[in-house]
N, C-alpha and C positions, 0 to 999 in steps of 0.2 A: 674404816673402813671400805672400800668399795665393793659393791654388788657385784656378782660375775651375770647375773641373769643376763643381761644385755652382751657380754663377749660372744662372738663368733668361735671358740674356741671353748665352751664348756663340755667337760666331762660329760661321755653319753649324750651328749645331744646328735639327733638322727641327721645324718647326711640330706642335705635339701635339694641338691641336683647330682647325683652320684655320675651322671654320664659325663657331665663335665669334668668332676674330680676323676674321671677314668682318664677322659681326653688329655688332661694334663701330666698324669702319670706316665700314659703313653706317647705324649709327644715330648716331654723331657728324654727317656729312654731312649725311641730313635732316634733325636738330635744326639745324643750322645756316640751310640753306634755309627749313626748314617758318617758324622762327621771324622770319627776314628777311621773307618772306614773309607771316606775319602782322601783322607792324610797317607791312609799304606798305599791308596790307587794308584794316588799321584805320583809315590815315590817307584812302585811298580811299573806302573803303566804309561807315565807323563803323564801330558796335559788331556788328551783323549780318556785317559784312565778316571783322570777327576772328575772332566765333565759327564762321564758316565757315569760314576757314582753320585754326585749332585744330581742327576737327573733322577737314575733310582730310587734316591732317599726323596725326591720331592714327591715323587709318584706313590710311594709309599702312604706317607703323611698325608697328601693329600684326600685319595679314595680311602684308606681307614679314619682319617678323619673326620671326613663327610658320613659316614655310617654312625659313629658314636654322635654326633650333631645331631643327626634324622632321630635318634632316642632321645636325644634332648629335648625337640622338639614333639616330640609326641609322649612326653610323660603326664599329659593331664587327660589324655583320651583310655579307653576302655584296654586289659587286656590284649582283647585280640586284635585291637587296630593297632598297637604297638607292636606285635609279632609282625599284624601285616606291613606295617611301615616298615621294621628290621628286613622282614625275606625281600619285600621289593626294593629296598636300599642297598641290600647284599646283592641281589640278583642284578641292579641295573651298575650297579658299582664294578664286577666282574666283567659284564661285557662290556665296557667303555674301557677298564684295564685292557680287554683282551685286545680288543679292535687298536688303541693305542702302543700295543707290543707287538700288534699284527705290521702294522705301517712303520714302526722304528726297524723290525729286522727287513723289511723288504725298503728302506729309504736309505738310498744312495749318499744322498747328502748326508743323512746323521750319521752313515757310518765313516764318513770321510771326518768328523769332528767329534765322534764319542764312541767308546770301545764299548760295544754291545754287549760284549763277555761280561767285563765288569758290572755294565749296569746290570742285568739280571742278576749276579752273585750279588750286587748290593744292596740290590729290590727285596733278595731273600733274605741277606742277613739284617735288613733294619725291620722286615716286617715279624723277626723271632726278637728282636729288640721291643719292637711297638706290641707285641701280643707279652711279654713279661711285663713291662711296664704296667700296662692294662689290666696283670693279673694281680700284681704288687699293690698298685693301686687300690683295685676290688677289694682286696684281703684288709684293706685299713678302712672301710667304709663303714660308718653307723648305717645298717640297714637294718630295719624292725624285722621279726621273723613272723609277725602277723599282721593284718589290716587295720590303719590306725583311721577313726573315724570323721577327725578333720585334717588340714593340715598341719605339718610342725611349723610353728612360728618361733624364731630367737626370741 
């Protein structure tokens, strides 16, 4: 019988990259919610609604994904540096997101091709889906409740 010691799915094994696991869970949920919202938007608001929904979904996925990826990159630093990285990432993403939304609202050429109301509504719905997927993934991680002295090797 083969040993399970080298299997990546050993019961009780600590999750080595929790931010990436949360990114996967959140991305799946956001895509499911976003694509369904895009289909509903296309039926309700036509092609402009479809483009608005896809743009809203893309903005949420990119900006939320960058936050989790930044946390993943800072995983080997001190907890203080991780917090600083998370806060800087969040502040920067919110500033850029707000700037892009302000440009979108004031852009006449974008308004000709994209339903901005649909963009806003779908962005909010996809954020909720993203957060639900992130929480679902977090609830299934194997994270020790104490500090390990050495990195876990599978």
